C-alpha positions as CSV (number, residue, x, y, z in Angstrom):
1,M,57.7,118.0,28.6
2,A,61.3,119.0,29.5
3,T,60.6,119.3,33.2
4,C,58.4,116.2,33.3
5,L,61.1,114.1,31.7
6,G,63.7,115.5,34.2
7,T,61.4,114.7,37.1
8,F,60.8,111.2,35.8
9,L,64.5,110.5,35.5
10,L,65.6,111.8,38.9
11,L,62.7,110.1,40.8
12,V,63.1,106.8,38.9
13,Y,66.6,106.5,40.1
14,A,65.5,106.6,43.7
15,T,63.9,103.2,43.2
16,I,65.2,101.5,40.1
17,V,68.2,99.9,41.7
18,T,66.1,98.3,44.5
19,V,65.3,95.0,42.7
20,A,68.8,94.9,41.1
21,L,70.6,94.7,44.5
22,P,71.1,90.9,44.5
23,S,72.6,91.0,40.9
24,I,74.8,93.9,41.8
25,A,76.0,92.0,44.9
26,A,76.9,88.9,42.9
27,D,78.6,90.8,40.1
28,L,80.6,93.2,42.2
29,H,81.1,91.0,45.2
30,A,79.4,93.6,47.4
31,G,78.4,93.0,51.0
32,F,75.2,94.2,52.7
33,G,76.6,97.5,53.9
34,P,77.9,98.7,50.5
35,L,74.6,97.6,48.9
36,Q,72.8,100.0,51.4
37,W,75.0,102.8,50.3
38,V,74.3,102.1,46.6
39,V,70.6,103.0,47.4
40,D,71.2,105.5,50.2
41,V,73.9,107.7,48.9
42,Y,71.6,108.9,46.1
43,T,68.7,109.9,48.4
44,L,71.0,111.3,51.0
45,A,72.7,113.6,48.4
46,L,69.3,114.6,47.1
47,A,68.0,115.4,50.6
48,G,71.1,117.1,51.9
49,L,71.7,119.5,49.0
50,L,68.1,120.3,48.0
51,L,67.9,123.5,50.1
52,G,71.4,124.6,49.0
53,M,70.6,124.1,45.4
54,G,67.6,126.3,45.7
55,S,69.9,129.1,46.9
56,L,72.2,128.4,44.0
57,G,69.3,128.6,41.5
58,D,68.4,132.0,42.9
59,S,71.9,133.3,42.2
60,L,72.9,131.4,39.1
61,G,69.6,131.2,37.3
62,R,67.2,128.2,37.5
63,K,67.4,127.2,33.9
64,R,71.2,127.4,34.0
65,L,71.4,125.3,37.1
66,Y,68.8,122.8,35.8
67,V,70.7,122.2,32.5
68,R,74.0,121.9,34.2
69,G,72.5,119.4,36.7
70,L,71.0,117.4,33.9
71,T,74.4,117.3,32.1
72,A,76.1,116.0,35.3
73,F,73.3,113.5,35.8
74,T,73.8,112.1,32.4
75,A,77.5,111.6,32.9
76,A,77.0,110.1,36.3
77,T,74.4,107.7,35.0
78,L,76.8,106.4,32.4
79,A,79.5,106.1,35.0
80,C,77.2,103.9,37.2
81,G,76.8,101.5,34.3
82,L,80.5,101.3,33.7
83,A,81.5,100.9,37.4
84,P,84.1,98.1,37.8
85,D,83.5,97.8,41.5
86,V,81.0,98.8,44.2
87,Q,83.1,101.7,45.4
88,V,83.0,103.4,42.0
89,L,79.3,102.7,41.8
90,I,78.6,104.4,45.1
91,A,80.7,107.4,44.1
92,A,78.8,107.7,40.7
93,R,75.5,107.4,42.5
94,A,76.6,110.2,44.9
95,V,77.2,112.4,41.8
96,Q,73.8,111.4,40.5
97,G,72.2,112.5,43.7
98,V,74.0,115.9,43.7
99,A,73.0,116.5,40.1
100,G,69.4,115.3,40.9
101,A,69.2,117.9,43.7
102,A,70.1,120.7,41.3
103,M,67.3,119.5,39.0
104,F,64.7,118.9,41.8
105,A,65.3,122.3,43.4
106,T,64.6,124.2,40.1
107,L,61.9,122.1,38.4
108,L,58.8,123.7,40.0
109,P,60.0,127.3,39.7
110,L,60.8,126.6,36.0
111,I,57.3,125.4,35.4
112,G,56.0,128.6,37.1
113,L,58.1,130.7,34.8
114,T,57.1,128.8,31.6
115,Y,53.3,128.7,32.1
116,T,50.6,131.1,33.3
117,G,47.0,130.9,34.4
118,R,45.1,127.7,33.7
119,D,48.1,126.4,31.7
120,R,50.2,126.6,34.8
121,A,47.7,124.7,37.0
122,K,47.4,122.0,34.3
123,A,51.2,121.8,34.1
124,F,51.6,121.3,37.8
125,A,48.9,118.6,37.7
126,I,50.7,116.8,35.0
127,W,54.0,117.2,36.8
128,G,52.4,115.6,39.9
129,A,51.1,112.6,38.0
130,V,54.5,112.0,36.4
131,A,56.2,112.2,39.8
132,G,53.7,109.6,41.2
133,A,54.2,107.3,38.2
134,A,58.0,107.4,38.4
135,G,58.1,105.2,41.5
136,C,56.0,102.5,39.8
137,A,58.1,102.7,36.6
138,G,61.4,102.5,38.5
139,N,60.6,99.2,40.1
140,I,59.2,97.5,37.1
141,A,61.9,98.9,34.7
142,G,64.6,97.8,37.1
143,G,63.2,94.3,37.2
144,I,62.7,94.0,33.4
145,L,66.2,95.3,32.5
146,T,67.9,93.2,35.2
147,H,66.0,90.1,34.2
148,F,66.4,90.2,30.4
149,L,69.8,92.1,30.1
150,S,71.9,93.0,33.2
151,W,71.8,95.4,36.1
152,Q,74.2,97.7,34.1
153,W,71.3,98.4,31.7
154,I,69.3,100.2,34.3
155,F,71.8,102.9,33.8
156,Y,72.8,102.5,30.1
157,G,69.2,102.6,29.0
158,A,68.6,106.1,30.4
159,V,71.6,107.8,28.8
160,P,70.0,108.5,25.4
161,L,66.8,109.8,27.3
162,C,69.0,112.0,29.5
163,A,70.8,113.5,26.5
164,A,67.5,114.1,24.6
165,T,66.0,115.8,27.7
166,N,69.0,118.0,28.1
167,A,68.8,119.2,24.5
168,L,65.0,119.8,24.8
169,S,65.5,121.7,28.1
170,A,68.1,124.0,26.7
171,K,65.8,124.9,23.8
172,V,62.4,125.3,25.4
173,L,62.7,126.3,29.0
174,T,62.4,130.0,29.9
175,R,65.6,131.6,31.1
176,D,65.0,133.5,34.3
177,A,66.9,136.7,35.1
178,T,69.6,136.2,37.7
179,R,70.0,138.4,40.7
180,P,73.2,138.1,42.7
181,T,72.4,136.9,46.2
182,H,74.5,135.6,49.1
183,I,74.9,131.8,49.1
184,D,75.0,130.2,52.5
185,W,77.9,127.9,51.8
186,P,78.7,127.2,55.5
187,G,75.0,126.2,56.0
188,I,74.9,124.0,52.9
189,A,78.1,122.2,54.0
190,A,77.1,121.8,57.6
191,F,73.7,120.4,56.8
192,T,74.9,118.0,54.2
193,L,77.8,116.7,56.3
194,A,75.6,116.3,59.3
195,A,73.1,114.2,57.4
196,L,75.9,112.1,56.0
197,G,77.5,111.6,59.4
198,I,74.2,110.5,61.1
199,T,73.3,108.1,58.2
200,F,76.8,106.7,58.2
201,G,76.4,105.9,61.9
202,F,73.3,103.9,61.2
203,V,74.8,102.0,58.3
204,R,78.1,101.4,60.1
205,G,76.2,100.2,63.2
206,G,74.8,97.3,61.3
207,E,78.2,96.3,60.0
208,A,80.6,96.9,62.9
209,G,78.2,97.1,66.0
210,W,76.6,100.1,67.7
211,S,79.5,100.5,70.1
212,A,82.2,100.4,67.4
213,P,84.4,103.6,67.3
214,S,83.5,104.3,63.7
215,T,79.8,104.1,64.5
216,L,80.1,106.4,67.4
217,L,82.3,108.8,65.5
218,G,79.7,109.0,62.7
219,F,77.0,109.9,65.2
220,L,79.2,112.4,67.1
221,V,80.3,114.2,63.9
222,G,76.8,114.3,62.6
223,A,75.4,115.7,65.9
224,A,78.3,118.3,66.1
225,L,77.7,119.4,62.5
226,L,74.0,119.7,63.1
227,A,74.7,122.0,66.1
228,A,77.1,123.9,63.9
229,F,74.4,124.3,61.2
230,L,72.0,125.8,63.7
231,L,74.7,128.3,64.9
232,V,75.5,129.2,61.3
233,E,71.9,129.8,60.4
234,R,71.3,131.9,63.5
235,S,74.4,134.0,62.7
236,A,73.4,134.4,59.0
237,A,69.9,135.7,60.1
238,R,71.5,138.5,62.1
239,H,73.8,139.6,59.3
240,P,72.3,142.5,57.2
241,T,73.6,141.1,53.8
242,H,73.4,137.4,54.4
243,R,70.5,135.1,53.9
244,P,70.3,131.8,55.8
245,M,69.6,128.6,53.9
246,L,66.8,127.8,56.3
247,P,65.4,130.5,58.6
248,L,65.1,129.1,62.1
249,S,62.1,131.2,62.8
250,L,60.1,128.7,60.8
251,F,60.6,126.1,63.5
252,R,58.5,128.3,65.9
253,T,55.4,127.4,63.8
254,P,53.7,124.2,65.0
255,A,52.3,123.6,61.5
256,F,55.7,123.7,59.9
257,N,57.1,121.2,62.4
258,G,54.1,118.9,62.0
259,M,54.5,119.0,58.2
260,L,58.2,118.2,58.4
261,L,57.6,115.3,60.8
262,A,54.9,113.8,58.6
263,A,57.1,114.2,55.5
264,C,59.9,112.4,57.2
265,V,58.0,109.5,58.8
266,Y,55.7,108.6,56.0
267,Y,58.6,108.2,53.6
268,L,60.8,106.5,56.1
269,S,58.2,104.0,57.2
270,G,56.5,103.6,53.8
271,F,59.5,103.1,51.5
272,G,62.6,102.6,53.7
273,F,62.0,98.8,53.9
274,L,61.9,98.2,50.1
275,P,65.5,97.2,49.7
276,V,65.3,94.5,52.4
277,L,62.0,93.3,51.1
278,S,63.5,92.9,47.7
279,L,66.3,90.8,49.1
280,W,63.8,88.6,50.9
281,L,61.6,88.1,47.8
282,Q,64.6,87.0,45.7
283,N,66.8,85.2,48.3
284,G,64.0,84.0,50.7
285,A,60.9,83.5,48.5
286,G,62.8,82.6,45.4
287,L,61.4,85.1,43.0
288,S,63.3,86.5,40.0
289,S,64.1,90.2,39.7
290,L,61.2,90.6,37.4
291,G,58.8,88.8,39.7
292,T,60.1,91.0,42.6
293,A,59.5,94.1,40.7
294,S,56.0,93.0,39.8
295,V,55.1,92.4,43.4
296,I,56.6,95.7,44.7
297,T,54.8,97.6,42.0
298,A,51.5,97.0,44.0
299,Q,52.6,99.8,46.3
300,P,53.3,102.6,43.9
301,A,50.2,101.5,41.9
302,A,48.1,102.0,45.0
303,F,49.9,105.3,45.6
304,F,49.2,106.6,42.1
305,A,45.5,105.4,42.2
306,T,44.9,107.2,45.5
307,S,46.5,110.4,44.3
308,A,44.7,110.4,41.0
309,L,41.2,109.6,42.4
310,V,41.1,111.8,45.5
311,G,44.1,114.2,45.1
312,S,42.1,117.3,44.2
313,A,39.6,116.7,47.0
314,L,42.4,116.3,49.6
315,H,43.3,120.0,49.3
316,R,39.9,120.9,50.8
317,L,40.5,118.8,54.0
318,P,42.5,119.9,57.1
319,A,46.1,119.0,56.9
320,R,45.8,116.9,60.1
321,W,43.6,114.5,58.3
322,T,45.7,114.2,55.2
323,L,49.3,114.4,56.5
324,G,48.7,113.0,59.9
325,G,46.0,110.5,58.8
326,G,48.1,109.4,55.8
327,S,51.1,108.7,58.1
328,L,48.9,106.6,60.4
329,I,47.6,104.5,57.5
330,V,51.3,103.9,56.5
331,G,51.8,102.6,60.1
332,L,48.8,100.3,59.8
333,G,50.3,99.1,56.5
334,D,53.6,98.3,58.2
335,L,51.6,96.2,60.8
336,A,49.9,94.3,58.0
337,F,53.3,92.9,57.0
338,L,53.4,91.0,60.3
339,V,51.4,88.2,58.7
340,I,54.7,87.0,57.1
341,A,55.7,83.6,58.4
342,P,58.6,81.3,57.6
343,G,56.7,79.6,54.8
344,S,55.1,82.7,53.4
345,S,55.4,83.9,49.8
346,W,54.7,87.1,48.0
347,P,50.8,87.2,48.4
348,A,51.3,87.8,52.1
349,L,52.8,91.2,51.2
350,L,49.9,92.6,49.2
351,P,47.8,94.1,52.1
352,G,50.8,95.9,53.5
353,L,52.0,97.1,50.1
354,V,48.5,98.4,49.3
355,L,48.0,100.1,52.6
356,T,51.4,101.8,52.7
357,G,50.7,103.0,49.1
358,V,47.3,104.4,50.0
359,G,48.7,106.2,53.0
360,A,51.5,107.7,51.0
361,G,49.0,108.7,48.3
362,L,47.1,110.8,50.9
363,V,50.2,112.7,52.0
364,S,52.1,113.4,48.8
365,P,49.5,115.5,46.8
366,V,49.0,118.0,49.6
367,L,52.5,118.1,51.1
368,P,53.9,121.0,49.0
369,A,50.8,123.2,49.5
370,T,50.8,122.4,53.3
371,A,54.5,123.3,53.5
372,M,54.0,126.6,51.7
373,S,50.9,127.6,53.7
374,S,52.7,126.9,57.0
375,A,55.2,129.6,56.3
376,P,55.1,133.4,55.8
377,P,54.8,134.5,52.1
378,S,58.5,135.5,52.0
379,H,59.5,131.9,53.0
380,V,57.2,129.7,51.0
381,G,59.9,128.6,48.6
382,V,62.3,127.4,51.3
383,A,59.4,125.8,53.2
384,A,58.5,123.7,50.1
385,A,62.2,122.8,49.7
386,A,62.4,121.8,53.4
387,A,59.4,119.5,52.9
388,N,61.1,117.7,50.0
389,S,64.4,117.5,52.0
390,A,62.6,116.0,55.0
391,R,61.0,113.4,52.7
392,Q,64.2,112.4,51.0
393,L,66.2,112.4,54.3
394,G,63.5,110.2,55.8
395,L,64.0,107.7,52.9
396,A,67.7,107.7,53.4
397,L,67.5,107.2,57.1
398,G,64.8,104.6,56.7
399,I,66.9,102.5,54.3
400,A,69.9,102.8,56.7
401,L,68.0,102.1,59.9
402,L,65.7,99.4,58.7
403,G,68.4,97.8,56.7
404,T,70.7,97.7,59.8
405,V,67.9,96.1,61.9
406,F,67.3,93.5,59.2
407,H,71.0,92.7,58.8
408,Q,71.5,92.2,62.5
409,S,68.4,90.0,62.9
410,A,69.2,87.8,59.8
411,P,73.0,87.8,59.5
412,P,74.5,86.5,56.2
413,P,75.5,84.5,54.3
414,A,72.3,82.3,54.2
415,P,69.7,83.2,56.8
416,S,67.1,80.5,57.5
417,P,63.4,81.0,56.6
418,T,62.7,81.5,60.3
419,A,65.5,84.1,60.6
420,Y,64.2,85.9,57.6
421,A,60.6,86.1,59.0
422,H,61.9,87.2,62.4
423,A,64.1,89.9,60.8
424,L,61.2,91.2,58.7
425,H,58.9,91.3,61.8
426,T,61.5,93.4,63.6
427,V,61.8,95.8,60.6
428,F,58.1,96.3,60.3
429,L,57.4,96.7,64.0
430,L,60.0,99.5,64.1
431,A,58.6,101.1,60.9
432,A,55.1,100.9,62.3
433,A,56.1,102.4,65.7
434,L,57.8,105.3,63.9
435,A,54.9,106.0,61.5
436,L,52.2,105.7,64.2
437,T,54.1,107.9,66.7
438,G,55.0,110.4,64.1
439,G,51.5,110.5,62.7
440,L,50.0,111.2,66.1
441,I,52.4,113.9,66.9
442,S,52.1,115.6,63.5
443,T,48.3,115.4,63.8
444,H,48.5,117.2,67.1
445,L,50.9,119.9,65.8
446,L,48.8,120.5,62.6
447,S,45.7,120.9,64.8
448,R,47.2,123.8,66.8
449,P,45.0,126.9,66.4
450,D,47.8,129.2,65.5
451,R,48.6,127.5,62.2
452,T,47.7,129.0,58.9
453,E,45.1,127.5,56.6
454,T,46.6,124.9,54.3
455,R,45.2,126.1,51.0
456,P,47.3,125.8,47.8
457,P,48.9,129.0,46.9
458,A,47.3,130.9,44.0
459,S,48.9,130.4,40.6
């Protein structure tokens, strides 16, 4: 119960702000760029720090880090609701993301420590169902709270639940024995700042132009820090007492690369467009925040239904069919959105929402097992963390990239219906191209004969 509640909270806050963006913009006088950061900074912190938090959990103890992360998450959630301006809201969301990474990196190991045998398998199944339901609950809860109360209540409402989860976690979770290990601080810093620099470049490109000095600086700094990260990890691997955050030898395995690519593109192309779709539904199609939430919920509902109905059978199929095939279905779903026309309303979105939800529902249930089976036994933990990092980074980059394309194609303050339709077509063509290309490449990599079998590891 404690780990499921923590999972629910941290994943809900990846989506709950989506339908509240117009209300936040009006109340805090925020432009399109800052609104992107309200969503993106959370997923970016989650993606950038997930691997590093796994290392900290090994050194400090997973229960200790989880409880501390949950405490910080509670305080940051309250700070989000109290934010007087968009800059404070973005900063509080960043802290939420950092705390969420500490929780996310320790949840599955804690379940493994707390349960054994059949109880462990059952616990993992329940955890997966809760994770799938969180996306659906985030959209609808955000719409209800914003519609009947205010956007601040999407944060206020969770504070008592956070506090109760913290107390329960401290009482019931198993405390694991700590063993001092080297923490790859340079690797953690380089990877996180590289992701931040690249994403800043995408967001800033939509605000100031792709040739603006600040845009180019973001890309250059991000690329330089990414190169530095590779050098740091290579150096750490050669040191007898150091342990790299991410062993570079994993990238010599085609299955590992195919898994990472699928994890990134299906999340980028399947969910990165939701903020701009929310803006169109409310500002273009005239729906309320509650109506917008109800429409968008068709996607996580399809996701959850697919995972629940065929999730167990998916583990018996080759990974190229599940990860690669699921990514291709996401791409087809993006193409289905091209039926949107200047006079369209919400029913035009349903085929695309359902298809992208089905595609994501094929990938998500098998992604952790595929990640762990694509790596040697000594590296299965970091492989699973890398899969989650790729997924969350794909979402962060998708929000930034697709939001930038939308912003440039339908500039504010009041785009015409034709401009809205044109902008959405551009967004979905790009999303489809990325999903279809990535799906084909990942299918090829996962079909290579030197990959290991993608069976779930034994409990």
